[in-house]
N, CA, C and O atoms as a Tripos MOL2 file, in Angstrom:
@<TRIPOS>MOLECULE
protein
  200   199    50     0     0
PROTEIN
NO_CHARGES

@<TRIPOS>ATOM
      1 N          76.2190   89.1430  108.6300 N.3       1 MET1
      2 CA         77.5840   88.7130  108.4360 C.3       1 MET1
      3 C          77.6570   87.1910  108.2450 C.2       1 MET1
      4 O          78.3940   86.6930  107.3940 O.2       1 MET1
      5 N          76.8910   86.4800  109.0400 N.am      2 THR2
      6 CA         76.9280   85.0190  108.9040 C.3       2 THR2
      7 C          76.3380   84.5720  107.5720 C.2       2 THR2
      8 O          76.7480   83.5580  107.0080 O.2       2 THR2
      9 N          75.3640   85.3460  107.0740 N.am      3 GLU3
     10 CA         74.7890   85.0090  105.7680 C.3       3 GLU3
     11 C          75.8490   85.1440  104.6780 C.2       3 GLU3
     12 O          75.9060   84.3310  103.7550 O.2       3 GLU3
     13 N          76.6870   86.1740  104.7900 N.am      4 PHE4
     14 CA         77.7630   86.3700  103.8210 C.3       4 PHE4
     15 C          78.7610   85.2200  103.8670 C.2       4 PHE4
     16 O          79.1900   84.7180  102.8280 O.2       4 PHE4
     17 N          79.1270   84.8060  105.0720 N.am      5 VAL5
     18 CA         80.0910   83.7130  105.2250 C.3       5 VAL5
     19 C          79.5140   82.4090  104.6750 C.2       5 VAL5
     20 O          80.2110   81.6530  103.9980 O.2       5 VAL5
     21 N          78.2590   82.1520  104.9650 N.am      6 LEU6
     22 CA         77.6270   80.9260  104.4520 C.3       6 LEU6
     23 C          77.5110   80.9580  102.9310 C.2       6 LEU6
     24 O          77.7160   79.9400  102.2690 O.2       6 LEU6
     25 N          77.1850   82.1160  102.3830 N.am      7 GLU7
     26 CA         77.0900   82.2370  100.9270 C.3       7 GLU7
     27 C          78.4610   82.0670  100.2690 C.2       7 GLU7
     28 O          78.5800   81.4470   99.2120 O.2       7 GLU7
     29 N          79.4870   82.6230  100.9040 N.am      8 LEU8
     30 CA         80.8460   82.4650  100.3890 C.3       8 LEU8
     31 C          81.2750   81.0030  100.4460 C.2       8 LEU8
     32 O          81.8890   80.4990   99.5050 O.2       8 LEU8
     33 N          80.9600   80.3290  101.5310 N.am      9 TRP9
     34 CA         81.3040   78.9130  101.6630 C.3       9 TRP9
     35 C          80.5690   78.0750  100.6110 C.2       9 TRP9
     36 O          81.1540   77.1720  100.0130 O.2       9 TRP9
     37 N          79.2990   78.3720  100.3910 N.am     10 ASP10
     38 CA         78.5410   77.6530   99.3570 C.3      10 ASP10
     39 C          79.1480   77.8750   97.9760 C.2      10 ASP10
     40 O          79.2190   76.9480   97.1700 O.2      10 ASP10
     41 N          79.5850   79.1070   97.7040 N.am     11 PHE11
     42 CA         80.2190   79.4140   96.4300 C.3      11 PHE11
     43 C          81.4910   78.5980   96.2470 C.2      11 PHE11
     44 O          81.7140   78.0100   95.1880 O.2      11 PHE11
     45 N          82.3290   78.5650   97.2900 N.am     12 MET12
     46 CA         83.5910   77.8310   97.1950 C.3      12 MET12
     47 C          83.3470   76.3300   97.0590 C.2      12 MET12
     48 O          84.0600   75.6410   96.3300 O.2      12 MET12
     49 N          82.3380   75.8330   97.7650 N.am     13 LYS13
     50 CA         82.0340   74.4060   97.7130 C.3      13 LYS13
     51 C          81.4760   74.0110   96.3440 C.2      13 LYS13
     52 O          81.8460   72.9730   95.7950 O.2      13 LYS13
     53 N          80.5990   74.8300   95.8030 N.am     14 GLU14
     54 CA         79.9570   74.5020   94.5320 C.3      14 GLU14
     55 C          80.9260   74.6010   93.3600 C.2      14 GLU14
     56 O          80.8810   73.7790   92.4440 O.2      14 GLU14
     57 N          81.7910   75.5930   93.3840 N.am     15 ARG15
     58 CA         82.6850   75.8110   92.2440 C.3      15 ARG15
     59 C          84.0930   75.2640   92.4780 C.2      15 ARG15
     60 O          84.9930   75.5030   91.6720 O.2      15 ARG15
     61 N          84.2880   74.5300   93.5780 N.am     16 LYS16
     62 CA         85.5800   73.9060   93.9060 C.3      16 LYS16
     63 C          86.7090   74.9360   93.9520 C.2      16 LYS16
     64 O          87.7810   74.7250   93.3850 O.2      16 LYS16
     65 N          86.4540   76.0390   94.6280 N.am     17 LYS17
     66 CA         87.4380   77.1120   94.7560 C.3      17 LYS17
     67 C          87.9950   77.1440   96.1910 C.2      17 LYS17
     68 O          88.0520   78.2040   96.8150 O.2      17 LYS17
     69 N          88.3940   76.0020   96.6940 N.am     18 PHE18
     70 CA         88.8740   75.9290   98.0670 C.3      18 PHE18
     71 C          90.2230   76.6250   98.2510 C.2      18 PHE18
     72 O          90.6270   76.8870   99.3840 O.2      18 PHE18
     73 N          90.9250   76.9260   97.1620 N.am     19 TRP19
     74 CA         92.1920   77.6320   97.2620 C.3      19 TRP19
     75 C          91.9860   79.0780   97.7050 C.2      19 TRP19
     76 O          92.9460   79.7430   98.0940 O.2      19 TRP19
     77 N          90.7490   79.5730   97.6520 N.am     20 LEU20
     78 CA         90.4730   80.9370   98.1110 C.3      20 LEU20
     79 C          90.5010   81.0480   99.6350 C.2      20 LEU20
     80 O          90.7460   82.1270  100.1750 O.2      20 LEU20
     81 N          90.2540   79.9520  100.3210 N.am     21 LEU21
     82 CA         90.1530   79.9800  101.7810 C.3      21 LEU21
     83 C          91.4380   80.4520  102.4620 C.2      21 LEU21
     84 O          91.3540   81.3240  103.3270 O.2      21 LEU21
     85 N          92.6230   79.9300  102.1270 N.am     22 PRO22
     86 CA         93.8350   80.4430  102.7760 C.3      22 PRO22
     87 C          94.0910   81.9220  102.4830 C.2      22 PRO22
     88 O          94.5850   82.6520  103.3430 O.2      22 PRO22
     89 N          93.7580   82.3590  101.2770 N.am     23 ILE23
     90 CA         93.9420   83.7740  100.9380 C.3      23 ILE23
     91 C          93.0420   84.6400  101.7980 C.2      23 ILE23
     92 O          93.4840   85.6670  102.3120 O.2      23 ILE23
     93 N          91.7950   84.2470  101.9640 N.am     24 LEU24
     94 CA         90.8650   85.0160  102.7810 C.3      24 LEU24
     95 C          91.2790   85.0280  104.2530 C.2      24 LEU24
     96 O          91.1230   86.0430  104.9310 O.2      24 LEU24
     97 N          91.7980   83.9190  104.7450 N.am     25 ILE25
     98 CA         92.2350   83.8550  106.1420 C.3      25 ILE25
     99 C          93.4240   84.7870  106.3740 C.2      25 ILE25
    100 O          93.4680   85.4980  107.3780 O.2      25 ILE25
    101 N          94.3840   84.7860  105.4550 N.am     26 VAL26
    102 CA         95.5510   85.6640  105.5880 C.3      26 VAL26
    103 C          95.1290   87.1270  105.5220 C.2      26 VAL26
    104 O          95.6200   87.9480  106.2970 O.2      26 VAL26
    105 N          94.2260   87.4610  104.6070 N.am     27 LEU27
    106 CA         93.7420   88.8400  104.5250 C.3      27 LEU27
    107 C          93.0210   89.2570  105.8010 C.2      27 LEU27
    108 O          93.1740   90.3870  106.2650 O.2      27 LEU27
    109 N          92.2480   88.3600  106.3580 N.am     28 LEU28
    110 CA         91.5470   88.6430  107.6110 C.3      28 LEU28
    111 C          92.5320   88.8570  108.7580 C.2      28 LEU28
    112 O          92.3530   89.7620  109.5730 O.2      28 LEU28
    113 N          93.5730   88.0210  108.8210 N.am     29 LEU29
    114 CA         94.5770   88.1770  109.8720 C.3      29 LEU29
    115 C          95.3390   89.4930  109.7370 C.2      29 LEU29
    116 O          95.5760   90.1780  110.7310 O.2      29 LEU29
    117 N          95.7250   89.8510  108.5010 N.am     30 PHE30
    118 CA         96.4070   91.1250  108.2970 C.3      30 PHE30
    119 C          95.5000   92.2990  108.6400 C.2      30 PHE30
    120 O          95.9570   93.2890  109.2110 O.2      30 PHE30
    121 N          94.2370   92.1980  108.3030 N.am     31 GLY31
    122 CA         93.2870   93.2600  108.6210 C.3      31 GLY31
    123 C          93.1340   93.4660  110.1170 C.2      31 GLY31
    124 O          93.1360   94.6010  110.5940 O.2      31 GLY31
    125 N          93.0030   92.3700  110.8630 N.am     32 THR32
    126 CA         92.8850   92.5040  112.3150 C.3      32 THR32
    127 C          94.1910   92.9990  112.9240 C.2      32 THR32
    128 O          94.1720   93.7480  113.9010 O.2      32 THR32
    129 N          95.3180   92.5910  112.3620 N.am     33 LEU33
    130 CA         96.6070   93.0800  112.8520 C.3      33 LEU33
    131 C          96.7180   94.5840  112.6750 C.2      33 LEU33
    132 O          97.1820   95.2840  113.5760 O.2      33 LEU33
    133 N          96.2990   95.0820  111.5310 N.am     34 ILE34
    134 CA         96.3600   96.5200  111.2750 C.3      34 ILE34
    135 C          95.4140   97.2780  112.1950 C.2      34 ILE34
    136 O          95.7730   98.3290  112.7260 O.2      34 ILE34
    137 N          94.2160   96.7570  112.3870 N.am     35 VAL35
    138 CA         93.2380   97.4290  113.2520 C.3      35 VAL35
    139 C          93.7040   97.4400  114.7000 C.2      35 VAL35
    140 O          93.5670   98.4510  115.3890 O.2      35 VAL35
    141 N          94.2500   96.3290  115.1640 N.am     36 LEU36
    142 CA         94.6580   96.2460  116.5660 C.3      36 LEU36
    143 C          95.9090   97.0610  116.8720 C.2      36 LEU36
    144 O          96.0650   97.5450  117.9930 O.2      36 LEU36
    145 N          96.7910   97.2200  115.9110 N.am     37 THR37
    146 CA         98.0430   97.9340  116.1830 C.3      37 THR37
    147 C          97.9850   99.4040  115.8000 C.2      37 THR37
    148 O          98.9680  100.1190  115.9920 O.2      37 THR37
    149 N          96.8820   99.8720  115.2740 N.am     38 GLN38
    150 CA         96.7810  101.2750  114.8700 C.3      38 GLN38
    151 C          96.8880  102.1690  116.1020 C.2      38 GLN38
    152 O          96.0720  102.1010  117.0210 O.2      38 GLN38
    153 N          97.9100  102.9990  116.0870 N.am     39 GLY39
    154 CA         98.0880  103.9480  117.1780 C.3      39 GLY39
    155 C          98.6640  103.3480  118.4470 C.2      39 GLY39
    156 O          98.6190  103.9860  119.4990 O.2      39 GLY39
    157 N          99.1970  102.1550  118.3790 N.am     40 SER40
    158 CA         99.7500  101.5640  119.5980 C.3      40 SER40
    159 C         101.2780  101.6340  119.5740 C.2      40 SER40
    160 O         101.8810  102.0350  118.5790 O.2      40 SER40
    161 N         101.8770  101.2420  120.6710 N.am     41 ALA41
    162 CA        103.3350  101.2640  120.7700 C.3      41 ALA41
    163 C         103.9630  100.1050  119.9920 C.2      41 ALA41
    164 O         105.1730  100.1070  119.7640 O.2      41 ALA41
    165 N         103.1820   99.1380  119.5900 N.am     42 VAL42
    166 CA        103.6840   97.9770  118.8760 C.3      42 VAL42
    167 C         103.8360   98.2670  117.3810 C.2      42 VAL42
    168 O         104.5400   97.5370  116.6830 O.2      42 VAL42
    169 N         103.1920   99.3100  116.8870 N.am     43 ALA43
    170 CA        103.1590   99.6080  115.4500 C.3      43 ALA43
    171 C         104.5420   99.7000  114.8040 C.2      43 ALA43
    172 O         104.7110   99.1490  113.7160 O.2      43 ALA43
    173 N         105.5460  100.3590  115.3990 N.am     44 PRO44
    174 CA        106.8450  100.4000  114.7350 C.3      44 PRO44
    175 C         107.4890   99.0130  114.5520 C.2      44 PRO44
    176 O         108.2370   98.8020  113.5970 O.2      44 PRO44
    177 N         107.2080   98.0940  115.4400 N.am     45 PHE45
    178 CA        107.7660   96.7540  115.3240 C.3      45 PHE45
    179 C         107.0610   95.9580  114.2400 C.2      45 PHE45
    180 O         107.6740   95.1100  113.5930 O.2      45 PHE45
    181 N         105.7800   96.2250  114.0370 N.am     46 ILE46
    182 CA        105.0330   95.5530  112.9770 C.3      46 ILE46
    183 C         105.5550   95.9900  111.6150 C.2      46 ILE46
    184 O         105.6540   95.1730  110.7000 O.2      46 ILE46
    185 N         105.8910   97.2710  111.4700 N.am     47 TYR47
    186 CA        106.3630   97.7850  110.1780 C.3      47 TYR47
    187 C         107.6830   97.1430  109.7650 C.2      47 TYR47
    188 O         107.9600   97.0170  108.5720 O.2      47 TYR47
    189 N         108.4930   96.7380  110.7280 N.am     48 THR48
    190 CA        109.7670   96.1240  110.3690 C.3      48 THR48
    191 C         109.5840   94.7200  109.7940 C.2      48 THR48
    192 O         110.4840   94.2070  109.1270 O.2      48 THR48
    193 N         108.4410   94.0950  110.0410 N.am     49 LEU49
    194 CA        108.1740   92.7740  109.4820 C.3      49 LEU49
    195 C         107.9530   92.8300  107.9870 C.2      49 LEU49
    196 O         108.2200   91.8550  107.2850 O.2      49 LEU49
    197 N         107.4740   93.9490  107.4910 N.am     50 PHE50
    198 CA        107.1570   94.0670  106.0720 C.3      50 PHE50
    199 C         108.1890   94.9090  105.3970 C.2      50 PHE50
    200 O         108.1090   95.1350  104.1890 O.2      50 PHE50
@<TRIPOS>BOND
     1     1     2 1
     2     2     3 1
     3     3     4 2
     4     3     5 am
     5     5     6 1
     6     6     7 1
     7     7     8 2
     8     7     9 am
     9     9    10 1
    10    10    11 1
    11    11    12 2
    12    11    13 am
    13    13    14 1
    14    14    15 1
    15    15    16 2
    16    15    17 am
    17    17    18 1
    18    18    19 1
    19    19    20 2
    20    19    21 am
    21    21    22 1
    22    22    23 1
    23    23    24 2
    24    23    25 am
    25    25    26 1
    26    26    27 1
    27    27    28 2
    28    27    29 am
    29    29    30 1
    30    30    31 1
    31    31    32 2
    32    31    33 am
    33    33    34 1
    34    34    35 1
    35    35    36 2
    36    35    37 am
    37    37    38 1
    38    38    39 1
    39    39    40 2
    40    39    41 am
    41    41    42 1
    42    42    43 1
    43    43    44 2
    44    43    45 am
    45    45    46 1
    46    46    47 1
    47    47    48 2
    48    47    49 am
    49    49    50 1
    50    50    51 1
    51    51    52 2
    52    51    53 am
    53    53    54 1
    54    54    55 1
    55    55    56 2
    56    55    57 am
    57    57    58 1
    58    58    59 1
    59    59    60 2
    60    59    61 am
    61    61    62 1
    62    62    63 1
    63    63    64 2
    64    63    65 am
    65    65    66 1
    66    66    67 1
    67    67    68 2
    68    67    69 am
    69    69    70 1
    70    70    71 1
    71    71    72 2
    72    71    73 am
    73    73    74 1
    74    74    75 1
    75    75    76 2
    76    75    77 am
    77    77    78 1
    78    78    79 1
    79    79    80 2
    80    79    81 am
    81    81    82 1
    82    82    83 1
    83    83    84 2
    84    83    85 am
    85    85    86 1
    86    86    87 1
    87    87    88 2
    88    87    89 am
    89    89    90 1
    90    90    91 1
    91    91    92 2
    92    91    93 am
    93    93    94 1
    94    94    95 1
    95    95    96 2
    96    95    97 am
    97    97    98 1
    98    98    99 1
    99    99   100 2
   100    99   101 am
   101   101   102 1
   102   102   103 1
   103   103   104 2
   104   103   105 am
   105   105   106 1
   106   106   107 1
   107   107   108 2
   108   107   109 am
   109   109   110 1
   110   110   111 1
   111   111   112 2
   112   111   113 am
   113   113   114 1
   114   114   115 1
   115   115   116 2
   116   115   117 am
   117   117   118 1
   118   118   119 1
   119   119   120 2
   120   119   121 am
   121   121   122 1
   122   122   123 1
   123   123   124 2
   124   123   125 am
   125   125   126 1
   126   126   127 1
   127   127   128 2
   128   127   129 am
   129   129   130 1
   130   130   131 1
   131   131   132 2
   132   131   133 am
   133   133   134 1
   134   134   135 1
   135   135   136 2
   136   135   137 am
   137   137   138 1
   138   138   139 1
   139   139   140 2
   140   139   141 am
   141   141   142 1
   142   142   143 1
   143   143   144 2
   144   143   145 am
   145   145   146 1
   146   146   147 1
   147   147   148 2
   148   147   149 am
   149   149   150 1
   150   150   151 1
   151   151   152 2
   152   151   153 am
   153   153   154 1
   154   154   155 1
   155   155   156 2
   156   155   157 am
   157   157   158 1
   158   158   159 1
   159   159   160 2
   160   159   161 am
   161   161   162 1
   162   162   163 1
   163   163   164 2
   164   163   165 am
   165   165   166 1
   166   166   167 1
   167   167   168 2
   168   167   169 am
   169   169   170 1
   170   170   171 1
   171   171   172 2
   172   171   173 am
   173   173   174 1
   174   174   175 1
   175   175   176 2
   176   175   177 am
   177   177   178 1
   178   178   179 1
   179   179   180 2
   180   179   181 am
   181   181   182 1
   182   182   183 1
   183   183   184 2
   184   183   185 am
   185   185   186 1
   186   186   187 1
   187   187   188 2
   188   187   189 am
   189   189   190 1
   190   190   191 1
   191   191   192 2
   192   191   193 am
   193   193   194 1
   194   194   195 1
   195   195   196 2
   196   195   197 am
   197   197   198 1
   198   198   199 1
   199   199   200 2
@<TRIPOS>SUBSTRUCTURE
     1 MET1         2 RESIDUE 1 A MET
     2 THR2         6 RESIDUE 1 A THR
     3 GLU3        10 RESIDUE 1 A GLU
     4 PHE4        14 RESIDUE 1 A PHE
     5 VAL5        18 RESIDUE 1 A VAL
     6 LEU6        22 RESIDUE 1 A LEU
     7 GLU7        26 RESIDUE 1 A GLU
     8 LEU8        30 RESIDUE 1 A LEU
     9 TRP9        34 RESIDUE 1 A TRP
    10 ASP10       38 RESIDUE 1 A ASP
    11 PHE11       42 RESIDUE 1 A PHE
    12 MET12       46 RESIDUE 1 A MET
    13 LYS13       50 RESIDUE 1 A LYS
    14 GLU14       54 RESIDUE 1 A GLU
    15 ARG15       58 RESIDUE 1 A ARG
    16 LYS16       62 RESIDUE 1 A LYS
    17 LYS17       66 RESIDUE 1 A LYS
    18 PHE18       70 RESIDUE 1 A PHE
    19 TRP19       74 RESIDUE 1 A TRP
    20 LEU20       78 RESIDUE 1 A LEU
    21 LEU21       82 RESIDUE 1 A LEU
    22 PRO22       86 RESIDUE 1 A PRO
    23 ILE23       90 RESIDUE 1 A ILE
    24 LEU24       94 RESIDUE 1 A LEU
    25 ILE25       98 RESIDUE 1 A ILE
    26 VAL26      102 RESIDUE 1 A VAL
    27 LEU27      106 RESIDUE 1 A LEU
    28 LEU28      110 RESIDUE 1 A LEU
    29 LEU29      114 RESIDUE 1 A LEU
    30 PHE30      118 RESIDUE 1 A PHE
    31 GLY31      122 RESIDUE 1 A GLY
    32 THR32      126 RESIDUE 1 A THR
    33 LEU33      130 RESIDUE 1 A LEU
    34 ILE34      134 RESIDUE 1 A ILE
    35 VAL35      138 RESIDUE 1 A VAL
    36 LEU36      142 RESIDUE 1 A LEU
    37 THR37      146 RESIDUE 1 A THR
    38 GLN38      150 RESIDUE 1 A GLN
    39 GLY39      154 RESIDUE 1 A GLY
    40 SER40      158 RESIDUE 1 A SER
    41 ALA41      162 RESIDUE 1 A ALA
    42 VAL42      166 RESIDUE 1 A VAL
    43 ALA43      170 RESIDUE 1 A ALA
    44 PRO44      174 RESIDUE 1 A PRO
    45 PHE45      178 RESIDUE 1 A PHE
    46 ILE46      182 RESIDUE 1 A ILE
    47 TYR47      186 RESIDUE 1 A TYR
    48 THR48      190 RESIDUE 1 A THR
    49 LEU49      194 RESIDUE 1 A LEU
    50 PHE50      198 RESIDUE 1 A PHE
């Protein structure tokens, strides 16, 4: 996993694609939110946000 992150960082640094970083962070946050709220009592409140 760390090799993937380092390779991704090298790609962004070499090709000056730093605008990808906020997109990846938001996707990661949404992914963890979905995983953590799956099947919990908080799930109906999360759906109202979207």
